[in-house]
C-alpha positions as CSV (number, residue, x, y, z in Angstrom):
1,M,14.2,1.1,-14.3
2,N,14.2,3.9,-11.7
3,E,16.9,3.5,-9.0
4,D,14.3,3.7,-6.2
5,F,12.8,0.3,-7.3
6,P,12.1,-2.3,-6.3
7,L,10.1,-1.3,-3.2
8,T,10.1,-3.8,-0.4
9,I,6.8,-3.9,1.4
10,Y,6.7,-5.3,4.9
11,F,3.2,-6.2,5.8
12,D,1.1,-8.4,8.2
13,A,-0.1,-11.3,6.0
14,S,-1.9,-12.8,9.1
15,C,-4.3,-9.9,8.9
16,P,-7.1,-10.5,6.3
17,L,-7.5,-6.7,5.8
18,C,-3.8,-6.2,5.2
19,N,-3.4,-9.3,3.1
20,S,-6.4,-8.4,0.9
21,E,-5.1,-4.9,0.2
22,I,-1.6,-6.2,-0.6
23,K,-3.0,-8.9,-2.9
24,N,-5.0,-6.2,-4.7
25,I,-1.9,-4.1,-5.1
26,E,0.1,-7.1,-6.3
27,L,-2.4,-7.6,-9.2
28,H,-1.5,-4.2,-10.5
29,D,2.3,-4.6,-10.2
30,V,2.7,-5.3,-13.9
31,H,6.3,-4.0,-14.0
32,E,7.3,-6.1,-11.0
33,Q,8.5,-3.2,-8.9
34,L,7.3,-4.6,-5.6
35,V,8.8,-7.2,-3.3
36,L,6.4,-8.4,-0.6
37,V,7.6,-9.6,2.8
38,D,5.4,-11.0,5.4
39,C,6.7,-9.6,8.7
40,S,4.2,-11.7,10.7
41,A,5.9,-15.0,9.6
42,Q,7.8,-16.8,12.3
43,S,10.8,-17.1,9.9
44,F,11.0,-13.3,9.5
45,S,14.0,-11.6,11.0
46,D,14.2,-7.9,11.8
47,T,17.9,-8.1,12.7
48,P,19.1,-6.3,9.5
49,F,17.1,-3.3,10.5
50,Y,18.1,-2.8,14.1
51,A,20.7,-0.2,13.3
52,E,18.0,1.9,11.7
53,G,15.7,1.5,14.7
54,I,13.2,-0.6,12.8
55,T,11.9,-3.7,14.5
56,R,9.3,-6.4,13.8
57,Q,7.1,-4.7,16.4
58,H,7.2,-1.4,14.4
59,M,6.4,-3.3,11.2
60,M,3.5,-5.0,12.8
61,Q,2.1,-1.6,14.0
62,A,2.2,0.1,10.6
63,L,2.9,-0.8,7.0
64,H,6.6,-0.2,6.2
65,V,8.1,0.2,2.7
66,R,11.8,0.5,1.9
67,N,13.0,1.7,-1.5
68,N,16.2,0.5,-3.2
69,Q,18.1,3.4,-1.7
70,G,17.2,2.4,1.9
71,V,14.7,5.1,2.5
72,W,11.7,4.1,4.7
73,F,8.1,5.1,4.1
74,I,5.7,4.2,6.9
75,G,1.9,4.2,7.1
76,V,0.0,6.6,4.9
77,A,3.2,7.7,3.1
78,A,3.8,4.0,2.3
79,F,0.4,3.5,0.8
80,E,0.6,6.6,-1.3
81,L,4.0,5.5,-2.7
82,I,2.8,1.9,-3.4
83,Y,-0.3,2.9,-5.2
84,R,1.5,5.5,-7.2
85,T,4.2,2.9,-8.1
86,V,1.6,0.4,-9.5
87,G,-0.2,3.2,-11.5
88,L,-3.3,3.6,-9.3
89,T,-2.8,7.3,-9.1
90,A,-6.5,8.0,-8.1
91,I,-6.0,5.9,-4.9
92,A,-2.5,7.4,-4.4
93,N,-4.1,10.9,-4.6
94,F,-6.7,9.9,-2.1
95,W,-3.9,9.0,0.4
96,A,-2.1,12.2,-0.4
97,G,-5.1,14.6,-0.7
98,K,-5.1,17.8,1.2
99,I,-8.2,16.8,3.3
100,T,-8.3,13.0,2.8
101,G,-4.6,12.7,3.5
102,R,-5.0,14.5,6.8
103,V,-7.9,12.3,7.8
104,A,-6.0,9.2,6.7
105,V,-2.9,10.2,8.8
106,K,-5.2,10.7,11.9
107,M,-7.2,7.5,11.3
108,Y,-4.4,5.1,10.2
109,P,-3.0,4.4,13.7
110,W,-6.4,3.4,14.9
111,I,-7.2,1.3,11.9
112,A,-3.8,-0.4,12.1
113,K,-4.3,-1.1,15.8
114,N,-7.8,-2.5,15.2
115,R,-7.1,-4.2,11.9
116,Q,-7.9,-7.8,13.1
117,L,-11.3,-6.6,14.5
118,L,-12.0,-4.6,11.3
119,S,-11.1,-7.7,9.3
120,R,-13.8,-9.7,11.1
121,T,-16.4,-7.1,10.0
122,G,-15.6,-7.8,6.3
123,L,-14.1,-4.3,5.8
124,Q,-11.5,-5.7,3.4
125,L,-14.3,-6.6,1.0
126,L,-15.4,-3.0,0.9
127,F,-11.8,-1.8,0.3
128,R,-11.4,-4.4,-2.5
129,L,-14.6,-3.3,-4.2
130,W,-13.6,0.4,-3.9
131,A,-10.1,-0.3,-5.3
132,K,-11.6,-2.3,-8.2
133,C,-14.0,0.6,-9.0
134,V,-11.2,3.2,-9.0
135,A,-9.0,1.0,-11.1
136,R,-11.8,0.5,-13.7
137,R,-12.4,4.2,-13.8
138,T,-8.7,4.9,-14.2
139,N,-8.3,2.3,-17.0
140,K,-11.3,3.8,-18.8
141,R,-9.8,7.3,-18.7
142,S,-6.5,5.9,-19.9
143,R,-8.2,4.1,-22.8
144,Q,-10.2,7.3,-23.7
145,C,-7.0,9.3,-23.7
146,R,-5.2,6.8,-25.9
147,E,-8.2,7.1,-28.3
148,G,-8.0,10.9,-28.3
149,Q,-11.2,11.3,-26.4
150,C,-10.0,12.7,-23.1
151,S,-10.5,16.2,-21.8
152,I,-7.1,16.9,-20.3
């Protein structure tokens, strides 16, 4: 196992949009490389992270991921790392794309700030559908390559 794993994901489980995305990611964590921590829970303590300047308030404003070496990934960088870790490289590449990545970095603070409102619109259903579609396409390509039918 890589020394950077597990990844600990600090997310807002009280947000339907956030929770839906994390649950979708969890389904693809077949190698159990992720540890999920609900930073919205009353029992959550941010005391261990004070020395690093990370507080619960920070975690509630943006997705935070910490690797086994103690390195933090926040926001878009966190999503890219998570999706790459669970093998959903097409989605990871979206987050890291030259154009899409720049748009994501600009949009993410607004989306994070308005996530509860966006959740009420049902946006998480659209994200879930998109992620399933990308995962199906990725699995199909992998299967074709295993069968010697890919065009790499």
